[in-house]
Structure formats: C-alpha cells, structure tokens
N, C-alpha and C positions, 0 to 999 in steps of 0.2 A: 471544405475548409479543414486544414490540419489543426487538430486540437490535441495537445499532449499533456494537459494538466486539467484536473477537475476536482471540485469539492462537492461531496454528496453526503446525505444523511441516510444512514441505514438503521432500520429498526426490525429486530427479529420479532416473531409472533409471541403474543402473550399466551401462557398456558390456560387451558379451559378450567372453569370452576368445578370443584367437587360438588356432588349432588347430596341433598338431604332427602332420603327416601327410607321407607320401611317395608319389610317383606309382607306381602299380602297374599294369603293363599287359603283356600277353603279348608276348614278343619284345623288350621294352625293359628293358635292365638299368640299374639305378641311375637311375631316372627323376627323382630329385631331390626336394627339398622342395616341397610344394604345399598347405600348410596355409592355410586361408582366414582372413580377419579377422573379429573379432567385430562384431556389430551395435551401433549406437549406442543408448544408453539413452533412454527416453522423457522428454520435457520436461514440466514442470508449467506449464500455461497457464491464466491467468485470463481469463474471458470475461464480458462484460456481458450480463445478462439483464434486460430491462425489465419482466418479469413479477414480479421479486423486489423487495421493498421493505425487507427487513430482513436481518440476518446470522444469523438464528436457526438456519440449517442448521449453523452452526459451534459451537453450544452443546455438543454431545455428541461430535462427531467432531473431533479436534484434530490428527490425523496423516494426511498425504496422501503416498502414495508412487507414483511412476510405475513402469510395468513395466521390467524390465531388458532389454537387448538379448540376442539369442541368441548362443551361441558359434559360432565359425567351424567349418567342416568341411573334409574333404579335397577334392581337385580344385579347390582355391582358391575354394571356395564360401563367401561371406560370410554371417554370421549375420543373421537378420531384425532390423530396427530395432524397439525397444520403442515401443509406442503412446503418444502423448501423453496425459496425464491432464488433462482439462478441468475447471476449477473455476469455477462460475458465481457471479457476485456482482451486486448491484444497481448501477445507474449511480450514480456519485458516491462509490464506495468508493476510499479512499486506501490504498495498500499500502506499509507501512514495514518496514524491516529492524529487528528487535527490539533488537539489541545497540547499534547506532549511532543509531537513530531516523531514518535517512536515508529519504527518499521514493523508493521504487522505481518507482511508477507511480500516476497519477491516472486512475481508470477512468471519469471523466466525459468524457474526450476520446479515450481509447483503447478500441477495441472488444475487442481481445485483447492480451495481454501475456505473454511468456514469462518467468516469474519465476525458474525454475530450469532450467538446461540439462542435458540428459542427458550422461553421460560418453561419451567416444569409445571405440569398440571396440578391443580389443587387436590387435596385428599377429600374423598367423600366421607360422609359421617360414619361409615363402617369402620374407619380407622380409629375413631375416637371412643369406641365402646370399651369400657372397662368394667370390672366387677362392681365398682361404685358409681359408674356413669353408664347405665345400661340403655338409656334412651337419649343419645346425643342428638340434639336438634340443630346442629350447626355443621358446617363443612368449611374447607379452606378455599379461598380464591386462588386462581392460578398466578404464578409468578410472572412478572413482566420479562420480556426478552431483552437481550443486550441491545443497547442503543448507542451508536457511535456516529460522530462526524468524522469522515475519512477524506484524505487527500489522495487522489490517484495521479501518479506521475509516470508517464511513458518514457522510459530511458532506452534508447535504441540499442539493440543487440548487434554490435559491429566490432570486428577485430581491429579495424583501422579507421581512424577518423581523419578526413581531409579538412584542414583548417587554413585560413588565410583571408585576406581582404576580398571583397566582391570584385569580380571581373579579372581575377588573376589566372583563371584557367582551370579551376577545380572541376567544374562540370564537364569540361572538355576532356580532362584527364580520366575521370571515372567512366565516361562514355567510350573511351578508347580501350581501357584495360579491363572493363567488366561488361556484364550484360545489361547494365542500367541504361536507360534512355532519358536522361534529364533534358530540360529545355536549355539550349545553348544559344546565347545572343550577346551582342556587344553593348550591354548596359548593366547597371548595378542591380543587385537583388533579382536576377533572373530566377534563381532558385529560392523558393519561399518555404520549402519543406525539406527536411533531411531526405536525401536520396541514397538508399543502400543499393549495392550491386555486388554480385558474386564474382570474384576473380578466380578463374580456374588455372591452376598451375600444372595440371596433368591428371591422369586417372586417380580418382579418390584423393585428390589434393586440391584444396581451394580455401579461400577465406573471404570474409565479408568486409567490403570497404564502404564507407558512407561519406557523402558530401555534406558537411555541416554548414548551413548557410547563416548569413546575418551577423557575422562577427566583424565589427569595425571598432575603431578607437572610441571608447566611451560605452561600449556594449554592456559592461557590467553595471553602468548607471542608467541603462535603458535607452541609449542612443541607437538609432537604426532599428533593427528588429530586437534590440535589447538583448537580454540573456535568455530569451525564450528557448533557444536551441543549445545553449552551453551545457545544459544538463545531459544532452545526448552524448557528450564527449566523455562523461564520467565512467561509462562502461568500456570504452575503447582500451585495447591493450597497447596500442601504438598510435602515434600521431604522425601524419605526413603534412608538413608545413609547406604550402605552395606559395612562392613569392614571385612577383613580376620583377625580374632582374633588370629589365630595361627601364623601369620607372616610367612606363608609357603614359601614365596618368599624371605625371608631374610630381610624384612622391618619391622619396628615397626608399629603396628596397631594404636598407638596414633599419631605417626608422619603422617601416611597415612590420618587419620581423619582430622588433622589440615591442611594438605597440600591441600586437596580437598576443604575445607571451605575457605582457603586462595584464591584459584583460582576463586571460585564463587565471592568473594568480589572484586577481581581484575577486573573481567569482568563487574560486576554490583553490587554495594554496596547493592542495595535493596534485592538481593538474600540471603544475610546473615541474613535478618530479616524474611525469610520464615520459617514457622513451620517445624520442622525436627524430625523424629523418627529414631533412630539408630538400625540397625540390625547387631548383631555380628554373622558372619557366620563361618563355618568350626570349630565349637567348639569341634568336635570329634578329631581334630588334635592338639588342644591346651592343654596346661597343666592347672591345676587348678589355679596356680599362675597367668598365663597369662590372664585367664578369669576374675579372681577377680580384677586384676589390671586395665584392660580395663573398666570393668563395673563401678568400683569406679570412674574412671576418667570421664566417660561419664555422669554418674548421677550427679557428682560434677559440671558439666557444665550446669545442668538443663534439660538434654534431657531424654525422655523416652527411655528405652533400652530393647531389646528382643534378646534372643539367639536362633539361628536356625541352622539346618543342612539342607540346601536347597535340595540336591539331594533326600533325603528320606522324605522330607516335615515335619521334626520334628520342632515344634515350629512355623511353618508358619501360622497356623490357628490363634494362639494367636496374631501374628503380624498383620495379615489382619483384625482381629476384632478391634484391636486398631486403625488401619488406618481408617477403616470405621467410628468408633466412633468420631475420630478427624475431619474427613471431614464434619460430621453433624454440627460442630461448626463453620466451615469456610465459607467465602463468595464464590460466584460462580467463575468460571474460569475467569481470567482477560480479559477484553475487552479494546482495545485501542481506545480512543476517537479521533474523527476527530479534526484536527487543520485547521482552515480556512486560506487559502493562500490569503493574501491581496495584493492590487496593489503595496504596498511598497516592498514586497518580489519579485514580478515580475519585478519591475523596476531595482532592484539590478543587475540582469543578462541580462537586455535588451540591445540590440544593437539599438541605437536610430536613425536608418535610417528612412527617410520618403520622400514621394514625394507629390507634390502639382500640381494639374492641374486645369485650370480655364475654366469653361463652362459658358459664359455669366456673370451673377452676382453670380454664384455658385462656391465656391472654395472647391474642393474635396481633402481631405487629405487621403493619403494611407500610412499606417504604420502598418505592421503585429504585432509588439510588442505592439502598442497602442490599437489594437483590443482586445488583451488579457486583458489589464488593464480595458478597457471599459466594458468587460463582468463582471468584478469583482467590478465595481463601482455602487453604489446605487445613481442614479441621482435624487431621491426624498429626499435624505438626504443632508442637506446644507453643512456639514463639508466634506462629501465624494465628493460632486460636487466641492467644493472649492479646494480640493486636486487635482482633475482631471484638473481643470483650471490651477493650479500651475505647473503641469506637462507640459501643453501646452506651458507655458512661459519658464520654465527652459530647455526644450528640444529644444527650438529655433523655434518651429512651429509658434507661434504668430508673431515673427519677420519675418519669411519667408513669412507669409501671407501679412504682410505690404510691404515687398519687391516685392511681386507679384501684388501690387496695390489694395489691398482690401480697401473698403470704408465703412463707417458706414451704416448699414442696409443690406449689402451684406450677402449672406447665406454661412455659413461654414458647410460642410457635411463631417462627419467622420463615415463611415459605416452606422449604423442605427440611428446615432445622428445628428440632424440638429439644428442650432441656428443662430440667426442674430448677426453679428459682431458689438460690441460696443467698441470703443477705450478706 
C-alpha cells in the first residue's frame, strides 16, 4: 500500500543522573566528592534511504524513543551516552512539527537530520563542591530529551508532473516516453500511486516525469482519491496537462481542462502559477471540429499545445522535446526551507508543571517543558535571555522559589544552567 503521509511521536533519550559518591581510599581521609556525570541521552536522527519509496513503515508504529544515557558513577566516572535512534525515510520526505506546521527539514537535500536532541546528563556531586560546601550530598538529574509530534510528508521529486482526469492516457504516455511500467487499462483509477519515470533525451541528459493519479472534479474536497496525491505536484517544475480531446467518455474537453486547473487552485493557489504544457490526446477519435475548437481555446489561454496519440507514440517526441526545452529555462526542483521553532512556539503548547527541591543553598528546578525551551534559548543574547527570565516569572517559578525560602546569592539550578538568585 502506498503511504505518503504519517504522524509520529519522537522522544529523544533522557540524560543520565549525576552520581552522589565520595572518594574512598586507604590512608586518605575525607577524600571528598567524586560523583560522575550522567551520560547524554540518544538523539532521534532521520536518514535518507533511497531503497524506500513510501512511508508505509509508519502505519503501525507511531512512537519512537531513543535510549537514555547511563547514570554517573563514583571515581568521577561519567555514564555512557545513549545511542542515537536512526529512522530511515525515502528521499523527498518533508518533516514538519505538528503543532505549528513549521518545516523542520527537507530530506531531499539532507542525508541526515537530528530531529530531537538527547537531554544532557546531570552533574555529579563533584561539581557542587565549594569552599563553604565541602560535602555536597546531592547531584542533578539528567535533562529530558526533546519531544516532538512530527508529520512526515513524502513529496515526489519529479521535474514534470502529468495531470488530467482518469483514463485520458497519462499512464500510456509515461510508458511510451520513459522507462516506467505503469498498469495501463481502460477503466478509471488504474493508477493508484504516483508513477515516476526517467525520460532520456540523450547522453547525460534526462529528466523525471511522474504520473499523478486521482485528480477529478471535487478532488480538493476529498472526491475520488481526494487530494492525497496533489501534494506530489508541489515539487514539480512543469506540468503536462493531458486532455481527452475526443470527449470519449461524454465529457467536454474544455470543461475537463478547467475543472482540473480549478482543483489545483483549490488545493494550493501557487499551483495555478506553475508553467503548463497541454497535450491533446486521442485525436484519432476526435472530429476535426473538436480538435480545432480545443486547440483554439487552449492557445487563447496562452498555453503551448501539442496533439498526440499516446498508444502509438504519434506526436510524443515533439511534446517531450518541448518539455525538455522548457525545463532548461526553469529553476531546480523546489526545496522547502527550514523554519526555526522558537521558545514562543514551544511555550504555546507547554504544560507548565514544575518541581523545586532544595539541597543546602542550591534550588533545583525540574520542568521537562522548560528544558525544551532552554535548548532553544541563546543565553549569550540579551533579548533571548530576557525572554527566558520572563518565562520564569510568568510561569510562577520565581514565586515558588521565594515560597521555598530562596535568599539573595543562593544558587538556582535548571538542568545545565546555573545562576545566583538576585531579587
């Protein structure tokens, strides 16, 4: 089964906890704290696999979690880092954050992408030793890893998209001009998945053409195969619109032509601006009057027009030559740019639960949602740091610290961030 969209939950590994330990050795008294740090949690990494062509692996498994880091040990031994979890996807997959819809990565240009970073390991008690705190009996827990719900969308990488009503001859055309071998039959929806094929124009000259199935009147509202495959047109540089000029199924070719373009616009207005070449097929079944009427209409709209009889390859070479010439003028296949997810976007969906525990003069704040924001905060940038401080106030963390008895000069510890409290 062809699957080109999936929603999954990815969770990077939690960092290991720091250790509380003290040096023990013969003839050495009060060896001091030597608890090691926890290991970093494993990352979630997406990797392109050119042997995959669908997202069917994600139909049943929807949750992916990377291993946690190991806890620290005595003798300042750090815990082992959690292994990265590799998730393989077909080339052309676009990864979006579910809540905001932001593009995290386009796997048509990136071979690997770290989608969720593992949490940092907690500090062992050796880090907390000071001249006034010589026997710290506490350590920090590891930070949680990034946690995202993501949408995977496979958008076909093709230079040319064949569009048109079912049974107008798209599959026949692509089988004649390329190396693709689609199912060809005289009934609707013969093609149930996008079929790409390489069209070779000569030595070191070729382009990819794809038969885009399932577009009929009402497709943008879910009729027929709905808009399941309209997303594959978005990457195409050029559209070839195949029309049954003879109206062999009792429909008007002009109305068919307008209906398909209307559905493209309903799905995405940008698609109506894509360059388009019109191929009038089945001219052997059409009258001279039908042929002249349709050609006049299409050329009047400003489109290039070619007549073909796809099964016997009549006129197909002229069409393909025109397509190749047009492609030379057009920019490369569309790439989706990354959109950086900011702390503001994370905060919108955050459940602002937190815990505070006090170890001597250290106030340790634990809040998984805050760890995610901290990862996205540039602590060297004044405005970014100011925004983070504002979150501490508005979420009630500062007030809770006051309620726990924090005093000026006490240390606030939030995962890998520490600062002295100033009222």
